[in-house]
GUDOBA-800839 format. One record per atom (N, C-alpha, C, O): residue number from 1; residue in three letters; atom name; x, y, z. Coordinates in nm, 2 decimals. Example, Ala and Ser with C-alpha at 12.3 -4.5 7.8 and 13.67 -1.06 7.14 Angstrom:
2
(atom 1 Ala N (1.32 -0.57 0.78))
(atom 1 Ala CA (1.23 -0.45 0.78))
(atom 1 Ala C (1.32 -0.33 0.78))
(atom 1 Ala O (1.42 -0.33 0.85))
(atom 2 Ser N (1.28 -0.22 0.71))
(atom 2 Ser CA (1.37 -0.11 0.71))
(atom 2 Ser C (1.29 0.00 0.79))
(atom 2 Ser O (1.34 0.11 0.80))
This chain:
74
(atom 1 Met N (1.55 -2.56 1.74))
(atom 1 Met CA (1.42 -2.58 1.71))
(atom 1 Met C (1.30 -2.49 1.75))
(atom 1 Met O (1.28 -2.43 1.86))
(atom 2 Asp N (1.23 -2.48 1.67))
(atom 2 Asp CA (1.09 -2.35 1.71))
(atom 2 Asp C (0.98 -2.42 1.77))
(atom 2 Asp O (0.87 -2.37 1.76))
(atom 3 Gly N (0.99 -2.55 1.85))
(atom 3 Gly CA (0.88 -2.61 1.90))
(atom 3 Gly C (0.90 -2.76 1.93))
(atom 3 Gly O (1.02 -2.81 1.95))
(atom 4 Val N (0.80 -2.83 1.93))
(atom 4 Val CA (0.82 -2.98 1.94))
(atom 4 Val C (0.76 -3.03 1.81))
(atom 4 Val O (0.67 -2.97 1.75))
(atom 5 Tyr N (0.81 -3.13 1.77))
(atom 5 Tyr CA (0.76 -3.18 1.64))
(atom 5 Tyr C (0.73 -3.32 1.65))
(atom 5 Tyr O (0.80 -3.40 1.71))
(atom 6 Glu N (0.60 -3.34 1.58))
(atom 6 Glu CA (0.54 -3.50 1.58))
(atom 6 Glu C (0.60 -3.55 1.45))
(atom 6 Glu O (0.61 -3.48 1.34))
(atom 7 Asp N (0.62 -3.69 1.47))
(atom 7 Asp CA (0.67 -3.73 1.35))
(atom 7 Asp C (0.81 -3.66 1.27))
(atom 7 Asp O (0.82 -3.65 1.14))
(atom 8 Phe N (0.89 -3.62 1.35))
(atom 8 Phe CA (1.00 -3.56 1.31))
(atom 8 Phe C (1.09 -3.64 1.22))
(atom 8 Phe O (1.11 -3.76 1.24))
(atom 9 Gly N (1.14 -3.58 1.11))
(atom 9 Gly CA (1.23 -3.66 1.02))
(atom 9 Gly C (1.15 -3.74 0.92))
(atom 9 Gly O (1.21 -3.82 0.85))
(atom 10 Thr N (1.00 -3.71 0.92))
(atom 10 Thr CA (0.92 -3.82 0.84))
(atom 10 Thr C (0.87 -3.72 0.72))
(atom 10 Thr O (0.92 -3.61 0.72))
(atom 11 Ser N (0.78 -3.75 0.64))
(atom 11 Ser CA (0.70 -3.70 0.55))
(atom 11 Ser C (0.57 -3.64 0.63))
(atom 11 Ser O (0.49 -3.56 0.57))
(atom 12 Arg N (0.54 -3.68 0.75))
(atom 12 Arg CA (0.45 -3.62 0.82))
(atom 12 Arg C (0.48 -3.55 0.94))
(atom 12 Arg O (0.41 -3.54 1.04))
(atom 13 Thr N (0.60 -3.47 0.92))
(atom 13 Thr CA (0.62 -3.40 1.03))
(atom 13 Thr C (0.57 -3.27 1.06))
(atom 13 Thr O (0.59 -3.19 0.97))
(atom 14 Arg N (0.51 -3.23 1.15))
(atom 14 Arg CA (0.42 -3.13 1.20))
(atom 14 Arg C (0.47 -3.05 1.33))
(atom 14 Arg O (0.49 -3.13 1.43))
(atom 15 Arg N (0.49 -2.92 1.36))
(atom 15 Arg CA (0.49 -2.86 1.46))
(atom 15 Arg C (0.35 -2.86 1.54))
(atom 15 Arg O (0.24 -2.82 1.50))
(atom 16 Leu N (0.38 -2.93 1.69))
(atom 16 Leu CA (0.25 -2.91 1.77))
(atom 16 Leu C (0.26 -2.77 1.84))
(atom 16 Leu O (0.36 -2.72 1.90))
(atom 17 Glu N (0.16 -2.70 1.81))
(atom 17 Glu CA (0.13 -2.58 1.86))
(atom 17 Glu C (0.08 -2.60 1.98))
(atom 17 Glu O (0.14 -2.52 2.06))
(atom 18 Arg N (0.01 -2.66 2.05))
(atom 18 Arg CA (-0.05 -2.70 2.19))
(atom 18 Arg C (-0.05 -2.84 2.22))
(atom 18 Arg O (-0.07 -2.92 2.12))
(atom 19 Ile N (-0.03 -2.88 2.34))
(atom 19 Ile CA (-0.03 -3.02 2.39))
(atom 19 Ile C (-0.04 -3.05 2.53))
(atom 19 Ile O (0.05 -3.00 2.60))
(atom 20 Ser N (-0.12 -3.12 2.58))
(atom 20 Ser CA (-0.14 -3.14 2.69))
(atom 20 Ser C (-0.02 -3.22 2.78))
(atom 20 Ser O (0.04 -3.32 2.72))
(atom 21 Ala N (0.01 -3.18 2.91))
(atom 21 Ala CA (0.13 -3.26 2.97))
(atom 21 Ala C (0.09 -3.43 2.96))
(atom 21 Ala O (0.18 -3.51 2.94))
(atom 22 Ala N (-0.03 -3.46 2.97))
(atom 22 Ala CA (-0.08 -3.59 2.97))
(atom 22 Ala C (-0.05 -3.66 2.81))
(atom 22 Ala O (-0.02 -3.78 2.80))
(atom 23 Glu N (-0.08 -3.57 2.70))
(atom 23 Glu CA (-0.05 -3.63 2.57))
(atom 23 Glu C (0.09 -3.63 2.55))
(atom 23 Glu O (0.12 -3.70 2.46))
(atom 24 Val N (0.19 -3.56 2.61))
(atom 24 Val CA (0.33 -3.56 2.58))
(atom 24 Val C (0.36 -3.71 2.61))
(atom 24 Val O (0.46 -3.75 2.55))
(atom 25 Gln N (0.29 -3.80 2.69))
(atom 25 Gln CA (0.33 -3.94 2.70))
(atom 25 Gln C (0.31 -4.02 2.58))
(atom 25 Gln O (0.35 -4.13 2.57))
(atom 26 Asp N (0.25 -3.97 2.49))
(atom 26 Asp CA (0.18 -4.05 2.41))
(atom 26 Asp C (0.30 -4.03 2.25))
(atom 26 Asp O (0.30 -4.09 2.14))
(atom 27 Leu N (0.39 -3.92 2.29))
(atom 27 Leu CA (0.49 -3.87 2.17))
(atom 27 Leu C (0.59 -3.98 2.18))
(atom 27 Leu O (0.62 -4.04 2.28))
(atom 28 Asn N (0.62 -4.00 2.07))
(atom 28 Asn CA (0.76 -4.09 2.06))
(atom 28 Asn C (0.88 -3.99 2.01))
(atom 28 Asn O (0.90 -3.95 1.89))
(atom 29 Leu N (0.95 -3.94 2.13))
(atom 29 Leu CA (1.03 -3.87 2.10))
(atom 29 Leu C (1.17 -3.93 2.13))
(atom 29 Leu O (1.18 -4.03 2.20))
(atom 30 Asp N (1.27 -3.87 2.09))
(atom 30 Asp CA (1.40 -3.94 2.10))
(atom 30 Asp C (1.47 -3.90 2.24))
(atom 30 Asp O (1.50 -3.78 2.25))
(atom 31 Pro N (1.51 -3.99 2.32))
(atom 31 Pro CA (1.57 -3.95 2.45))
(atom 31 Pro C (1.68 -3.88 2.40))
(atom 31 Pro O (1.69 -3.77 2.46))
(atom 32 Gly N (1.75 -3.90 2.32))
(atom 32 Gly CA (1.87 -3.82 2.30))
(atom 32 Gly C (1.86 -3.68 2.25))
(atom 32 Gly O (1.96 -3.61 2.24))
(atom 33 Ser N (1.74 -3.64 2.23))
(atom 33 Ser CA (1.71 -3.50 2.17))
(atom 33 Ser C (1.60 -3.41 2.26))
(atom 33 Ser O (1.61 -3.35 2.37))
(atom 34 Met N (1.51 -3.42 2.19))
(atom 34 Met CA (1.40 -3.32 2.26))
(atom 34 Met C (1.30 -3.42 2.39))
(atom 34 Met O (1.23 -3.37 2.48))
(atom 35 Gly N (1.33 -3.55 2.38))
(atom 35 Gly CA (1.26 -3.60 2.49))
(atom 35 Gly C (1.28 -3.56 2.62))
(atom 35 Gly O (1.18 -3.56 2.70))
(atom 36 Pro N (1.40 -3.52 2.66))
(atom 36 Pro CA (1.40 -3.49 2.81))
(atom 36 Pro C (1.35 -3.34 2.84))
(atom 36 Pro O (1.30 -3.31 2.95))
(atom 37 Lys N (1.38 -3.25 2.72))
(atom 37 Lys CA (1.32 -3.13 2.75))
(atom 37 Lys C (1.16 -3.12 2.73))
(atom 37 Lys O (1.09 -3.03 2.79))
(atom 38 Val N (1.11 -3.20 2.66))
(atom 38 Val CA (0.97 -3.19 2.66))
(atom 38 Val C (0.90 -3.26 2.79))
(atom 38 Val O (0.79 -3.22 2.83))
(atom 39 Ala N (0.97 -3.36 2.84))
(atom 39 Ala CA (0.92 -3.44 2.96))
(atom 39 Ala C (0.94 -3.32 3.09))
(atom 39 Ala O (0.84 -3.29 3.16))
(atom 40 Ala N (1.06 -3.26 3.09))
(atom 40 Ala CA (1.07 -3.16 3.17))
(atom 40 Ala C (0.95 -3.04 3.18))
(atom 40 Ala O (0.88 -3.00 3.28))
(atom 41 Ala N (0.94 -3.00 3.05))
(atom 41 Ala CA (0.82 -2.90 3.03))
(atom 41 Ala C (0.69 -2.94 3.08))
(atom 41 Ala O (0.62 -2.86 3.14))
(atom 42 Ala N (0.65 -3.11 3.06))
(atom 42 Ala CA (0.53 -3.16 3.07))
(atom 42 Ala C (0.49 -3.14 3.24))
(atom 42 Ala O (0.38 -3.11 3.28))
(atom 43 His N (0.63 -3.18 3.34))
(atom 43 His CA (0.62 -3.22 3.44))
(atom 43 His C (0.62 -3.09 3.51))
(atom 43 His O (0.56 -3.09 3.62))
(atom 44 Phe N (0.66 -2.98 3.47))
(atom 44 Phe CA (0.64 -2.82 3.52))
(atom 44 Phe C (0.49 -2.78 3.50))
(atom 44 Phe O (0.44 -2.70 3.57))
(atom 45 Ala N (0.43 -2.83 3.39))
(atom 45 Ala CA (0.30 -2.80 3.37))
(atom 45 Ala C (0.19 -2.87 3.47))
(atom 45 Ala O (0.09 -2.83 3.53))
(atom 46 Gln N (0.23 -2.97 3.47))
(atom 46 Gln CA (0.15 -3.07 3.54))
(atom 46 Gln C (0.16 -3.06 3.71))
(atom 46 Gln O (0.06 -3.07 3.78))
(atom 47 Thr N (0.27 -3.04 3.74))
(atom 47 Thr CA (0.28 -3.00 3.88))
(atom 47 Thr C (0.25 -2.85 3.92))
(atom 47 Thr O (0.22 -2.83 4.04))
(atom 48 Thr N (0.27 -2.76 3.85))
(atom 48 Thr CA (0.25 -2.62 3.87))
(atom 48 Thr C (0.11 -2.58 3.85))
(atom 48 Thr O (0.06 -2.50 3.93))
(atom 49 Gly N (0.05 -2.64 3.73))
(atom 49 Gly CA (-0.06 -2.58 3.67))
(atom 49 Gly C (-0.04 -2.48 3.59))
(atom 49 Gly O (-0.14 -2.42 3.55))
(atom 50 Ala N (0.10 -2.44 3.54))
(atom 50 Ala CA (0.12 -2.33 3.49))
(atom 50 Ala C (0.15 -2.37 3.33))
(atom 50 Ala O (0.16 -2.49 3.31))
(atom 51 Leu N (0.16 -2.30 3.25))
(atom 51 Leu CA (0.19 -2.31 3.12))
(atom 51 Leu C (0.33 -2.33 3.08))
(atom 51 Leu O (0.41 -2.25 3.13))
(atom 52 Ala N (0.37 -2.41 3.01))
(atom 52 Ala CA (0.53 -2.43 2.96))
(atom 52 Ala C (0.52 -2.40 2.84))
(atom 52 Ala O (0.41 -2.41 2.79))
(atom 53 Val N (0.64 -2.35 2.75))
(atom 53 Val CA (0.64 -2.31 2.60))
(atom 53 Val C (0.80 -2.35 2.57))
(atom 53 Val O (0.90 -2.31 2.63))
(atom 54 Ile N (0.78 -2.43 2.45))
(atom 54 Ile CA (0.94 -2.47 2.39))
(atom 54 Ile C (0.95 -2.41 2.30))
(atom 54 Ile O (0.86 -2.40 2.22))
(atom 55 Asp N (1.06 -2.35 2.28))
(atom 55 Asp CA (1.09 -2.27 2.13))
(atom 55 Asp C (1.24 -2.23 2.15))
(atom 55 Asp O (1.30 -2.25 2.25))
(atom 56 Ala N (1.28 -2.17 2.05))
(atom 56 Ala CA (1.42 -2.11 2.06))
(atom 56 Ala C (1.42 -1.99 2.15))
(atom 56 Ala O (1.32 -1.91 2.16))
(atom 57 Leu N (1.54 -1.97 2.23))
(atom 57 Leu CA (1.52 -1.85 2.32))
(atom 57 Leu C (1.52 -1.72 2.27))
(atom 57 Leu O (1.48 -1.63 2.35))
(atom 58 Gly N (1.56 -1.69 2.13))
(atom 58 Gly CA (1.55 -1.60 2.07))
(atom 58 Gly C (1.41 -1.55 2.05))
(atom 58 Gly O (1.39 -1.43 2.02))
(atom 59 Glu N (1.31 -1.64 2.06))
(atom 59 Glu CA (1.17 -1.61 2.03))
(atom 59 Glu C (1.10 -1.58 2.15))
(atom 59 Glu O (0.98 -1.56 2.14))
(atom 60 Ala N (1.16 -1.56 2.26))
(atom 60 Ala CA (1.11 -1.54 2.39))
(atom 60 Ala C (0.99 -1.43 2.39))
(atom 60 Ala O (0.89 -1.46 2.45))
(atom 61 Glu N (1.01 -1.32 2.33))
(atom 61 Glu CA (0.92 -1.24 2.32))
(atom 61 Glu C (0.77 -1.28 2.26))
(atom 61 Glu O (0.66 -1.25 2.31))
(atom 62 Ala N (0.82 -1.35 2.13))
(atom 62 Ala CA (0.70 -1.41 2.04))
(atom 62 Ala C (0.62 -1.52 2.15))
(atom 62 Ala O (0.50 -1.53 2.16))
(atom 63 Met N (0.70 -1.59 2.23))
(atom 63 Met CA (0.66 -1.70 2.28))
(atom 63 Met C (0.55 -1.62 2.38))
(atom 63 Met O (0.43 -1.64 2.38))
(atom 64 Leu N (0.62 -1.54 2.48))
(atom 64 Leu CA (0.51 -1.48 2.57))
(atom 64 Leu C (0.39 -1.40 2.53))
(atom 64 Leu O (0.30 -1.36 2.60))
(atom 65 Ala N (0.41 -1.39 2.40))
(atom 65 Ala CA (0.28 -1.31 2.34))
(atom 65 Ala C (0.18 -1.41 2.31))
(atom 65 Ala O (0.07 -1.38 2.28))
(atom 66 Gly N (0.24 -1.56 2.32))
(atom 66 Gly CA (0.17 -1.66 2.25))
(atom 66 Gly C (0.16 -1.66 2.11))
(atom 66 Gly O (0.06 -1.68 2.06))
(atom 67 Ala N (0.28 -1.65 2.04))
(atom 67 Ala CA (0.27 -1.64 1.89))
(atom 67 Ala C (0.38 -1.72 1.86))
(atom 67 Ala O (0.41 -1.70 1.74))
(atom 68 Ala N (0.45 -1.81 1.94))
(atom 68 Ala CA (0.56 -1.91 1.88))
(atom 68 Ala C (0.56 -2.02 1.97))
(atom 68 Ala O (0.51 -2.00 2.08))
(atom 69 Gly N (0.61 -2.12 1.93))
(atom 69 Gly CA (0.66 -2.24 2.02))
(atom 69 Gly C (0.55 -2.32 2.03))
(atom 69 Gly O (0.45 -2.28 1.97))
(atom 70 Thr N (0.56 -2.45 2.11))
(atom 70 Thr CA (0.47 -2.53 2.15))
(atom 70 Thr C (0.43 -2.51 2.29))
(atom 70 Thr O (0.50 -2.51 2.38))
(atom 71 Arg N (0.28 -2.49 2.29))
(atom 71 Arg CA (0.24 -2.46 2.47))
(atom 71 Arg C (0.21 -2.59 2.50))
(atom 71 Arg O (0.15 -2.67 2.42))
(atom 72 Ile N (0.25 -2.62 2.63))
(atom 72 Ile CA (0.24 -2.75 2.71))
(atom 72 Ile C (0.15 -2.70 2.82))
(atom 72 Ile O (0.20 -2.63 2.92))
(atom 73 Val N (0.04 -2.73 2.81))
(atom 73 Val CA (-0.06 -2.70 2.91))
(atom 73 Val C (-0.08 -2.83 3.01))
(atom 73 Val O (-0.06 -2.95 2.98))
(atom 74 Pro N (-0.11 -2.78 3.13))
(atom 74 Pro CA (-0.16 -2.88 3.27))
(atom 74 Pro C (-0.23 -2.98 3.21))
(atom 74 Pro O (-0.28 -3.07 3.28))
């Protein structure tokens, strides 16, 4: 997956480019898929005050450049 998707599997599916740690709680993510990963990233962002990014590992360079993935901010 190249980021976090809202309404995944529906006609309204869209990749989130940026979301706050607090807004993550409003997402309805399957606990058997992206849910735990997104919750952990949000917890990291909230407790450290640092940015967390979710994307495929092969996109690390683009993530660091801010050009890929979903950015989770404190």
